[in-house]
N, C-alpha and C positions, 0 to 999 in steps of 0.2 A: 854181687848185689851192689857193693860200694861203687864199682866201676860203672854200672848201669845208672845209678843215681847221679854220679858225677857227670856223665855224658848228657843225661836228660835235663839236668838243671844247671849246667855249667855257666850260663850267662847271668844267673842270679848271684854269682860271686861278685859281680860288679855293683857297687853301692848305689849308683844313680839309677840303674835299671831295677834294682831290688825295691827302691823307694817307689819308682814309677809303677811297678808291678803290684805292689800292695795297695797303692792309691786307686789304681784302675780296678783292682779286684773288688773293692768296695763300691766304686762308682758304677761299674758295669753291671753289678748285681742290681743296683737301683735302676739302671737303664732297662734291663729286661723286665724288672718289676713294673715299670711304667708302660712298657710296650704291651704287655699282656693286659694291664688295666685299661689302657686306651682302646685296645681292640674290643674288649668286652663292653666298655662304655658305649662305643659306637654301635655295637650289635644290640645292646640294650635299648638305646635311644631310637634305632631305626629298624632293627630286625631284618636288615638287608645286606646280602653278600656284595652287591654292587657298591653300596655306600662304604662298606669295609675296604674294598679295593680302592675306592676313590680317595679315602682319607690317607691310605698308604701312598697313593700317587701324589697327593698334596705335600706329603713329607719328603718324598724322594725326587720330585720333579725339580725343585730348586737346586738339589744336589747335582742332578744330572746336568743342569744348565751351568751352574756356577763352578762345579768342581775343576774344570780345566784352568780356570782363573784362580781357583783356590790353590792349585798346584803351583802356579806361578808365584802367588803370594808366599807359599811355603818355601820356595827357592829364594825369594827375594828378601825376606825378613827373618829375624831371629826366631826360631821355632818355639823356644820356651816362652817368649813374650806373647806370641800368638796364642799359645795354648792357655795361658793365664786368662786371656780375654774370652776365648770361645767357651771354655769350661765354666767360667763365671756366668756368662749369658745363658748357657744351657740350664744351669741351676736355677736362675731367676725365672725362666720360662716354666720349668716344672712346678715351682712354688706357686706361681700365679694361676696355673691351670688347676692345681690342687685346691686352692682357695675357692675357685669358682664351683668346683664339684661339691666341696664340703658345705658351701652356703646354699646349694640348690639353684644357683643362677646359671648353670652351664646349659648351653644349647649346642646342637650338633655343629652349627656353623662356627662356633667358637673353637671346637676341637680342630676343625679344618684350618682356622687361622693360626693356632698354635703349632700345628703340624708344619705349615708353611714356614713359620719363623724358625722352628727347630731345623728344618731342612736347609734354610739359608745359612744358619750357624754351622751345621755339619759340613756344608760345602767347602768351608775353609778348615774346619777342625779335623776332618778325617784324613785328607792327604798330609796334613801337618803331623798328625800322630803317627801315621805310617812311616814317614821319612824320619821322624824324631827317634824311632827305635835304633836306626843305624847310627845316629849321632850319639846315642847312649852307650852302645856296645862295640861299635867298629866292625870291620869286615869279618874278622875271625869268628865272632860270636853271633853274627846277624841271623844265620840260619837257625841256630838254637833259639834265639830270642823270638823269631817269628813263630816257631813251633810252640814256644811257651805262651805266646800271645794267643794262639789258637786254643791252647789248654785253658788259659784264663777265660776266654769266651765260653768254653764248655762249662767250666765251674760256675761262672756267673749266670749262665743260662739256667743251669739246674737250680742254684740258690735263689735267683730272682724270680723264676717261674713258680717254684714251690712256695716262696713267701707270698707271691701275688695271690695264689690260690687260697692260702690261709687267711690273708688280710681281707680279700673280697668276700669270702664266705663268713668271716667273723665280724668285721667292723665296717666294711664298705670299700668302695673304689677310691674315694678321694684321698684317703690316707696314703695310698700307694704313691701318688704324685709328690706328696710332702716328704715322704721317706727318701724318694729319689733326689729331691732337691737337697736334702741334708747330706747325701752321700758325696756331693761335689766338694764339700769342705775338706775331705780327706785328700782329694786330688790336689787342691790348692796347697795344702800343707806339705804334701810330698814335693811339689815344685819348689817350695820355699827352702826345703832341706837339701836340695841337690847342690852339688859342687860343679860349677861350670868349668873349672880348671881341669876336671877329669873327663870332659866330653870330647868327642871326636868331631869338632866343629869345622866345617869347611867354609870357605869364603862365600858370602851371599852373592847371588847373581845380580849384576847391575841391571837397572831398569832399561828396557829396550823395546822397540816395536816388534811385533810378530813372535813373541816368545811362546804363545800357545801353539801357533802353527809350527814353530821350530820343534816343539815337543812331539807333535803328531808326525812330523817328517822323520825325526829320530826313531820313533816307534816303528814306522813303516819300513825303514831300511835295516831294522834289526829283527831277523826272522823269529828268534826265540821269544822276544817280547810280543811280537804281533800274534804269534800262535797262542800264547798263554792268554792274551787279552781277548781274542776272539772266542775261545772256549769259555772264559769267564763271563763274557757278555751274554752268550746264549744261555748258560746255566743261571746266571744272575737274573736274567729277564724272566724266565719261565719256571725254573726249579726252586730258586731261593725266594719263594713267595709264601712262606709258612705264616706270615702275618695275616694273609688273606685266607689261605686254604685250611690251616689248622683249626681255627675257631669254627669254621663251617663244618669241617669233618667231625669235630667233637660234638657239635649240636645236632646236626641233621643225619649223620651216619650212625654215630654211637649214642645219640639221644641223651647227651650229657649236659653238664653245666660248666661254670668257670673252673671248677675243680678238675673236671675231665680234660679241659683244654690245658690246664696247668700240668697234669700228668703226662700228656703227650709232649709238651714242651720240655719237661724234665727228661723224658726218654730220648729226645733229640740231643739234649745236653750230655747225657751219659755216653751216648755213642761218640760224640765229639770229644769227650774227655779221654776215652780209651784211645781214640785215633791220635789225639794230641800227644799222649805219652809215647805212642809208637813213632810219630814223626820227629819228636824232640830227641829221641834216642838214636835215630838213624842219621848217618852223615850223607847219604846219597840222595840227591835231588835230580831227577831226570824228567825229560819231556814224556818219555814212555810211561813212567809211573803216573804222571798227570793224566794222560789219555786213558789209561786202564781204570784209574779211579773215577773218571767221568762216566765211562761205560758201566761200571759197577753201580754207581749212583743212580743211573737211569733204570737199571734192571730192578734194584731193590725198591725204588720209588714206585714203579709201576706195580710191583707185587703188593706193596702195602696199601695201595689204593683199593684193592679187592677185599681187604679185611673188613669185618663187620662186628668184631668183638673187641673190647678194650684190651684184653690180654694180648691178642695177636697184633693189634695196632701198636702197642707199646714195644713189643719185640721188633716189629718192622721198622718203627721210627728210630730205634737204637742203631740199626744197621744203616738207615738213611743218614743219620747224624755222623756216623763213623766214616762212611765213604765220602760224604761232603767235606768233612774236615781234612781228610787226606788230600783231596783235590784242591781245596782252598789254600792249604799250607804249601803245596807244591807250586802253585801258580805264584803265590806271594814270594816264596824263596827264590824262584827262578828270576823274577823281576828284580828283587833286591840285589842279587848276586851278579846280574848281567847288565846293570844300568850304570852309566857314567854319573858320578856324584852331582854334577851340575844339572842333571835332568831328573834326579830321583824324585823330587817333589811332584814334578809334572807326570812322570810315569806312574807313580803311586796314586795320583789323582785319577788317571785313566782306569787304574785297577778298581778304585772305589766307584767310579762311574759304572763300570761293568758289573761290579759286585752288588752295590746298593742303589746307585742312582737309577739303574735300569728298572727298579721296582716301580718307578713312575709309569713305565709302559706295561710291565707284566702284572702289576697289582690289580689294575682295573680289569684286565683280560681274565685273570684267574677268578676274580670276584664275580664277573658276569657269567663265566663258564659254570662256576659253582651254583649260582642262583638259577640259571635256566637249564642246565644239563645235569646238575647234581654235584654234591660235594666230592664224591669219589673221582669225578673227572677233573675237579680242581687240583687234586693231587696227581692224577695220572698224567695230565698234560705236562707237568714238570718232569716226570720220568721220561716221557717221549723226547722232550727237548734235550735232556742230558745224554740220551743215546745218540741223538743227531750230532750233538757237540763232540762226543767221543769218536764217532765215525769220521767226522771232519778232521779231527786231530790226527787220527790214525792215517788218513789219506795223506795229510801233510808230511807226516813222518816217513811214510813210504817213498815219497818224492825226494 
């Protein structure tokens, strides 16, 4: 048991990463709290699946466009300083939107504007955070740190989603945004307590023309990176669209409310939590495991789309969360371990483009599918995409 715990949480013995983990544990709980509140706010204001998908596109389209340049910025400037700025801006945006909701002045177009501003901020923040992990722990612990990051996402998804359901049902939506704004204080405090002398800081990349293209060229000539990113792009575009599909499924298939949506989001988080523990304790990261997890993700997602009761849906989404987390951790670890340090910011920006930025394309598609063909198809189309991605990856491996 002691050996298992040591292997699973080994990177937490590093003080800087431990501080970062605690700060993000609080902040990411607030992020999932806001995500669920924002989705329900849009659905309440418009009662439209298409609008739900569109607001996701507004948040992730700036990320899709800006993220390659965000990766260059992450390689070119001190990462800790960048994160101070981006996390502070995110907190201010959350507070401003919360005030508008609490005062009754909010309109749906305002939600769209704040989504765009948050997307622009995350275009720099996300690749910086991903590459910052390596700077905190170094090569020997990066795989464990990536897995623990997945574990953190799972825990915060559970906590934030559950808290959102409670707050929305008891005191309203606006408080969710204010609580999220307050959570950023803990991240800033963690940054202030870090010791830069203990970081694995590499020299920043000098400013030069064509650095985004240089990153794409490096990715194309490195097969393991290209394969992982293609699979992530397919699954990120069509499968990782729960921000659009879950509220529709909760409302129109299960005939529930914000609490029902919260329960499904918590089920996803439980699955991710279990899978995060598994990937953190195993040392083996292979392309074959990545491909198999993609195929399993597709199968279980298609299966859960046919459920019509809350109990079966909860069980199904636990398996969806577990298979997705194994897949996401495998792709992230493969990229971290096989990337030259001078390109890490750019490669992780491509991963974030494929993972989250692609929602700008997939979100509206899933929203429209849910509105005109039914909420079950909004989930099923993600499963079909994951199967296609897995089959593509298997074909590449056979070659």
